[in-house]
NUFITI-254282 format. One line per 8 residues: number of its first residue (from 1); for each residue x, z, y of C-alpha. Coordinates in steps of 0.2 Angstrom, whole numbers, plus 5000, padded with zeros to 4 digits. Layout:
REM residues N
NUM = X Z Y  ...
This chain:
REM residues 408
1 = 5000 5000 5000  5008 4995 5016  4997 5004 5028  4997 5022 5030  4982 5032 5024  4974 5047 5032  4978 5062 5022  4965 5068 5010
9 = 4954 5082 5016  4957 5091 5000  4976 5090 5002  4986 5107 5001  4993 5113 5017  5010 5108 5013  5022 5103 4999  5026 5118 4989
17 = 5043 5127 4988  5048 5122 4971  5063 5131 4962  5079 5123 4959  5080 5119 4940  5098 5121 4933  5103 5105 4925  5094 5093 4936
25 = 5099 5083 4951  5089 5071 4962  5091 5057 4974  5080 5045 4983  5082 5030 4994  5074 5015 5002  5077 4999 4992  5063 4988 4999
33 = 5055 4985 4982  5039 4979 4991  5039 4987 5009  5053 4989 5021  5057 5006 5028  5049 5016 5014  5057 5028 5002  5053 5019 4985
41 = 5066 5024 4972  5071 5041 4965  5084 5045 4952  5085 5061 4942  5101 5066 4932  5099 5078 4918  5113 5088 4910  5119 5085 4892
49 = 5108 5092 4879  5092 5090 4888  5077 5088 4877  5065 5074 4882  5047 5073 4878  5034 5060 4884  5016 5055 4884  5011 5037 4890
57 = 4996 5026 4893  4988 5019 4877  4983 5003 4887  4985 4987 4877  4993 4979 4892  5005 4993 4896  5021 4989 4906  5038 4985 4899
65 = 5045 5002 4906  5032 5011 4896  5036 5002 4880  5055 5006 4883  5052 5024 4886  5041 5025 4870  5055 5018 4860  5068 5030 4867
73 = 5058 5046 4866  5063 5056 4850  5079 5046 4848  5094 5058 4842  5105 5060 4858  5114 5075 4865  5122 5067 4881  5116 5068 4899
81 = 5100 5059 4903  5092 5050 4918  5075 5045 4925  5074 5031 4937  5057 5027 4946  5052 5014 4958  5036 5012 4968  5028 4997 4976
89 = 5029 4986 4960  5023 4991 4943  5033 4978 4933  5017 4976 4922  5010 4960 4915  5027 4951 4919  5031 4945 4901  5049 4944 4896
97 = 5054 4945 4914  5048 4963 4914  5058 4968 4899  5073 4960 4906  5071 4970 4923  5069 4986 4913  5085 4982 4903  5095 4977 4919
105 = 5090 4994 4928  5093 5005 4913  5109 4997 4909  5115 4998 4927  5110 5017 4928  5119 5020 4912  5135 5012 4919  5134 5020 4936
113 = 5131 5038 4928  5142 5035 4913  5129 5039 4901  5121 5031 4886  5107 5018 4890  5095 5025 4877  5095 5041 4888  5089 5032 4903
121 = 5070 5032 4906  5063 5021 4919  5045 5020 4927  5037 5008 4939  5021 5009 4949  5012 4998 4961  5006 4980 4961  5003 4972 4944
129 = 5008 4955 4939  5023 4952 4951  5041 4951 4945  5051 4966 4949  5065 4963 4961  5076 4974 4951  5092 4969 4960  5086 4979 4975
137 = 5085 4994 4964  5102 4992 4956  5110 4988 4972  5106 5006 4977  5113 5015 4962  5130 5020 4969  5121 5027 4984  5109 5037 4974
145 = 5123 5044 4963  5133 5049 4978  5117 5058 4985  5112 5068 4970  5108 5086 4973  5099 5100 4965  5086 5103 4978  5080 5085 4981
153 = 5064 5086 4971  5053 5084 4986  5061 5068 4991  5059 5062 4973  5040 5066 4974  5038 5056 4990  5048 5041 4983  5035 5038 4969
161 = 5019 5038 4980  5009 5022 4981  4991 5025 4988  4994 5044 4987  4991 5052 5004  5002 5068 5000  5016 5072 4988  5012 5083 4973
169 = 5022 5097 4966  5019 5113 4956  5030 5126 4948  5030 5142 4938  5042 5156 4933  5042 5167 4918  5053 5179 4908  5058 5175 4891
177 = 5069 5188 4881  5075 5195 4898  5079 5178 4904  5071 5169 4919  5063 5152 4914  5058 5140 4928  5047 5125 4928  5045 5112 4942
185 = 5034 5096 4942  5030 5082 4953  5016 5068 4951  5009 5053 4959  4991 5047 4957  4976 5043 4967  4967 5028 4960  4965 5019 4943
193 = 4963 5037 4936  4955 5040 4919  4960 5047 4903  4974 5040 4893  4985 5046 4907  4977 5036 4922  4989 5027 4935  5000 5043 4935
201 = 5018 5046 4935  5022 5064 4931  5039 5072 4929  5041 5090 4924  5058 5099 4923  5062 5116 4915  5078 5125 4911  5070 5131 4895
209 = 5078 5128 4879  5067 5119 4866  5067 5108 4851  5062 5090 4855  5049 5088 4842  5041 5105 4846  5042 5101 4864  5033 5084 4861
217 = 5019 5092 4851  5016 5105 4865  5016 5092 4878  5004 5081 4869  4992 5096 4866  4992 5101 4884  4990 5083 4891  4973 5082 4882
225 = 4966 5097 4892  4975 5092 4909  4979 5074 4913  4968 5067 4900  4953 5077 4907  4953 5070 4924  4945 5054 4931  4943 5046 4948
233 = 4936 5029 4944  4936 5027 4925  4950 5014 4926  4966 5016 4915  4982 5010 4921  4996 5000 4913  5010 5011 4919  5005 5029 4915
241 = 5020 5040 4911  5023 5059 4909  5040 5065 4905  5045 5083 4902  5064 5087 4902  5070 5104 4896  5088 5106 4901  5091 5122 4891
249 = 5102 5129 4905  5092 5146 4905  5098 5149 4887  5080 5155 4883  5072 5147 4868  5053 5144 4871  5049 5136 4854  5032 5144 4850
257 = 5032 5155 4865  5014 5157 4871  5019 5163 4889  5029 5146 4891  5014 5136 4885  5003 5145 4897  5015 5142 4911  5017 5124 4907
265 = 4998 5122 4906  4996 5129 4923  5009 5117 4931  5001 5102 4922  4983 5107 4927  4988 5110 4945  4996 5093 4946  4981 5085 4938
273 = 4969 5093 4950  4980 5087 4964  4979 5070 4958  4960 5071 4959  4960 5080 4976  4970 5064 4982  4957 5052 4973  4956 5037 4984
281 = 4943 5041 4998  4939 5058 4990  4930 5071 5000  4924 5082 4986  4932 5090 4971  4920 5091 4956  4922 5101 4940  4910 5096 4926
289 = 4907 5109 4912  4898 5104 4897  4893 5118 4884  4881 5119 4869  4885 5101 4862  4885 5097 4844  4904 5098 4844  4919 5097 4856
297 = 4920 5078 4855  4902 5076 4860  4904 5088 4874  4919 5078 4881  4909 5062 4879  4895 5070 4889  4907 5077 4902  4916 5060 4905
305 = 4899 5051 4906  4894 5063 4921  4911 5062 4929  4912 5043 4928  4895 5039 4934  4895 5029 4950  4877 5035 4954  4882 5054 4952
313 = 4898 5051 4962  4889 5043 4976  4876 5056 4976  4889 5069 4978  4897 5059 4992  4880 5059 5001  4878 5077 4997  4862 5073 4988
321 = 4858 5086 4973  4851 5072 4963  4850 5081 4946  4840 5067 4938  4856 5056 4938  4865 5070 4927  4850 5068 4915  4853 5049 4915
329 = 4872 5051 4912  4869 5063 4897  4856 5051 4890  4867 5036 4891  4883 5044 4884  4880 5040 4866  4883 5058 4861  4869 5069 4853
337 = 4857 5076 4866  4839 5082 4866  4830 5081 4883  4819 5097 4880  4835 5108 4877  4845 5103 4892  4850 5115 4906  4858 5109 4922
345 = 4866 5120 4935  4874 5116 4952  4886 5131 4953  4876 5146 4950  4860 5137 4955  4849 5133 4939  4842 5116 4943  4833 5110 4927
353 = 4829 5117 4910  4819 5113 4895  4816 5095 4900  4810 5099 4917  4815 5106 4934  4817 5125 4934  4802 5134 4942  4815 5144 4952
361 = 4824 5129 4960  4822 5124 4978  4828 5107 4984  4836 5115 4999  4847 5126 4988  4854 5111 4980  4856 5102 4996  4866 5117 5004
369 = 4877 5118 4989  4882 5100 4989  4889 5102 5007  4904 5111 4999  4921 5103 4996  4923 5111 4979  4908 5108 4967  4904 5113 4949
377 = 4891 5104 4938  4886 5114 4923  4876 5107 4908  4871 5116 4892  4866 5103 4879  4857 5116 4868  4863 5110 4851  4879 5119 4846
385 = 4895 5127 4851  4904 5111 4858  4912 5113 4875  4923 5103 4887  4928 5103 4905  4934 5088 4915  4937 5085 4934  4933 5071 4945
393 = 4929 5067 4964  4916 5059 4974  4915 5040 4977  4915 5035 4995  4916 5020 5006  4935 5025 5008  4938 5020 4989  4931 5002 4993
401 = 4941 5000 5009  4958 5006 5000  4956 4995 4985  4949 4980 4994  4964 4980 5005  4977 4985 4991  4988 4970 4991  4988 4966 5009
């Protein structure tokens, strides 16, 4: 996006103060990948022995960078690692040229940093279907190497933005066996956001010590209830990448540690929520809770049907408590439901029950509730114990304006 966008009204007050993660250094620069005068490339160098885990889009048209990362995750390697990311061009749907660009970049990074190429992970985000001018990136590698420093994570977060209106970061700190373990993560994402990772790039760093296979299993588990439980517009990207790097510098092993799992979940959920809060044109953040479904899978199906409904999302934008649209979404989802067992609440306000509007409900209550920026839609299906929570935002004129003008 060449034009600057107004900062989302749901944005945090400022980028958080993230802790330095021992074993990680960052650098960022302006390479002119698509736009002049914009920071658009970031490099992270990770110390020897860093365990790398990753989760990626399952799109059938995923990019060359995603395919390359998928091949490299889990490969036996003990040396230093690196992550190189550009914004402005996704290098997706670019045929063999895309793979050649990825190789050119990762090989050049490996040579510049004197590390193995199978330890270089790349990502690209931006416009689809245009060749990546990778020479503009490789020409900046010497500069990036010179500028690597431990406290450069905020610069990295800004370099990966596309239509984002604010840089996204989150962190946590816990004690494991008397040792301090730190986690810091950054993300980009604003539109083309739907499960199977959305058009997100997410990089999380920790000084914890972890077995790669166990770290991978944990990351996949937590992704399902964080990044795969958000939606802005129901569209799944070609470029989604989530990388988790554990440097081991703290000396604290976290394999099977529930406190680490809880802390990592908190960082991932915070970043996922920030992506929704920066949804293109978003003015309201919406939590959808579905309970009482026949099973968890049905609950998720219902929840996503509600969260993705343009009719519901536009009603929320217009502050219209149109609960009939929620009934519609449940009915069309394909999961089991019984009209006469449904209960619907907006926040704590019971709106509908047993197939009809609640006798205690007053329209002005719902209308007043919808004026808030943070909303909750609760639905009880009445059939079983299945439950699911997902997060979304409203759909405004701003979304159309941003995406109608995206390539200009």
